[in-house]
Each structure stands twice: as C-alpha cells, then as structure tokens.
N, C-alpha and C positions, 0 to 999 in steps of 0.2 A: 671549251670555253668556262671561265668562271661564273660561278653563279652568284646572284645577290644577296643572300642571306650566309650568316656563319653560323656555326652549331658547335656545341660541347657534347662530345660523345661520351656517354659514360657506360661503362662495365654494369652490371647490377649486382649480382652477390657477390659480397666481399668488398665492394665499392660503394655502393649506396645503401645497402642495408646488411644486416649480420647474414654470413652465410651458414647454415645447420647442415647443409647437404642435399640438393635435390628437393629445394624449397617449393612445396605444394600448398602449405596449409595457410592462408590468408592471416589467421590468427598469429602467427608465428613470427609475422612481418615486423622488424624492429629498424626502424632507420640507424644508422651508424651517427656517432656525433658530428656534428655540424652540416650536416647533408641537409637539412632544411633549409635552415639559413645560408647555408652555402648557395645552392640552388637560387634560391630566390635573388640573392646578391649579382648571381651571373647574368640571370635574366635582366635585373634592373640595370646593371651597368654597362651591360654588353650588346644588349638585344639580342642575345643567341638563342637559338633554338637548342633545346635539352632533348637529346635523342638518346635513348639507351640501346645499346648493342650488347646483346647475350647470347651465351651458348647455353642452350638447354637441352641436353643427351639426355637428361632424365626422362624425355618423352620417349625416345625410341628405344630406351634400356625398359620401359614400362614401369616406371617408378610413379610418374606424372603424368598428367595428361595436358593436353593446350588448354583446357577450362581451367586447370588448377595454376598454370603458369598466368594465364589472363586474369584469374581472380588475385594472384600476388600482385601483377601490376597494378590493378584496381587497388588495393590495398595502399600500395607505395603512394598513389596520387590521392587516396584519401587523406594520408598522415600528411603528405605535402602541403595540402591545402590550409592546413593549419599554420603554414609560414605563409599563406596567400601566393602559393606557386605550385607549379605541376610539371611532369614530364609531357613535353610535346606529342612523343611518338615512341613506342617499344618496337624492336625488331629482335628476334630471335631465332635461331637455328635449333631444331629439333633433332637434328641428325648427329651420328658418328661415326667415323669410318670403319671401327670395328663391328658396326651392326648394320651400315648401310653403305650404298654404291658411292665411288669417288664422286660421282655427278651428283649425287644427292647431299653427300656432306661436303661440298665444297663452299658450303655458305659459312663451314665454321672457323671461327677466328682460330688461327692468324689470318685466315683469307679475310682480303677486305671487302667481300661482295655485299656485306649487310650495310657497309657506311656507304659503298657507291652507291647502292638502292636509295638508301636515305637522301644521299646526296642530288639523286635525279628526281626524287620525289618531294624534295624540299627546296629545290634550286640554292643548292648551298657551295658557297666556294671554299672548297677544301683546304686550299693553301693558306686559308684566314681561319680554319677550324682547329679543334683540341680533341684528341682521343685520352680518356683519363680512365686506368683501371689498375688493378692490383696484380697482374699476372703478365708475363712476358708475351703470351698470347695477344695482350690487350695494345701493349706497345706495339709489337709487330704488325698487327692490324691496322693501326692509325699510319704507322711509317709506311705502309704498303700503299695505302688510300692516300699519302699525301699531307697530311695533316701534321700537326704538331703533337708529343705525346707527352704525357703525365704519367710516372709509375708512382703507386702508392706503395709506402714501404712500410705503414707501420705494423703489420706483423709478417712480413716476409724476410727470408734470408738473404744475406749478400750475394750467395749464389745465383739470384737472378738476375743481378746486375752483371755477375761474370758469364754466364749464358749470353744475356744481349750482347757484353763486348765480345764474346766469341764468334757470334753472328755480324758482328759489326754493325750492329744497331743497338745507338744508344737513346734513351727518352730526352727528348727537349729539357725534361724537369722532373726531379725525384721529389717528392712531397711524403713529408711525414705523417700528414691526416688531410681529410676533405677540404679543410677552410685552408689549409697553405695550398695546394692544390687551385683553391678558387682566387686566391690573392695572386698566385704567379698569373693565371690567365687573364685576370681582370688588367692587372699592371701592363702586361704583354700586350693585350688588345689595345688599350687606350694608348699607348706608347706607338703603336704601328698606326693609331686610327686620327691621331692628334696633330 
C-alpha cells in the first residue's frame, strides 16, 4: 500500500556537500552551490520529506566513527538553517562487503534497504518520490526502491551513464547541478499533483 507522504531522498557526500573522502570533521562541511536554496524550495513547493541516504564505509574501515558521521550530519542541518530548512532524517550504512558479512553489508547502496526503511518510518509513497545522487549506486538504489531517479553529473564522466545503460537502468532525469535537479522534481511533482 502506498504511503501518504512523498520524499526526496538525497545522497550526502558529493550531492549536498563537497566530498573530501571519508568526511568526519564537521568543520570541513561545505554545502555545494544551490543546495540550501534547493532544499528549501523542495520542501516549500512539494511538502516532501527530505531524507539523506548515505554509504559511510569509513566507519567499518576505522577512518571515522558513528559520532563523526552524526556530527557532520548535525553541521549540515546547522548550515541549512541559514536557508530556513533542514534534512528531516539521515540514514547511513556503515558497512562494506570487503570488511563485513553480506548480511551486515546489505544496507549499502545500490541496495534499496535504507530507502525502504525510511519509507516505512515516514509512511512514504515511493512511486511519488525521488532519489537524487551523483553515483550509479544512488540511481540503482532509487530504481530498485521504485522511486524516480535523478543523476547529478556536474563532476562525473559519461561512463556513469554508459554503465547504467549496460545495466538497463536509466535515471529519470540527468541534472547538471543541484538546482537543476530541484527544478525537475518540483515541475514533475506539480504536474502529477494538479
């Protein structure tokens, strides 16, 4: 049964903030251009829940801790508060198949597990929702969960699209930046709900 809410699921590192690799220091958090404005517009114009879905294997690798990830997430919301908005929830998978059992690592994107858990927690209609990210794994996770998908290509090679084509999974929309992704989502949402 479809839920009552819609959501925009966002990858974290490389999608909403710069990705220096295994980000654990909240002082190094920097939002990407358009993210604060875009998230505020998404919430105001669609009423969607904004939920981060993130792989954080730096935890199992011993490079960062759960508290580091939570501190970074808190800092992201502090920065978003400057735009009068926030992320509603953060979900992350700390495991990786090279370091953990398949059972533990099954939350890792491209698995849709974190999206499905969030959908249950927030009573979300996945068919009316969106997954946005800068990696193939983000698009595949959204596709497998039943959402529409947006691939951000601002700093990715065309090979990302080719790999998706080889898997027969194409993003619903390819955006050149975060605001471009938000415009697509808002336009699509309003077209479907008016």
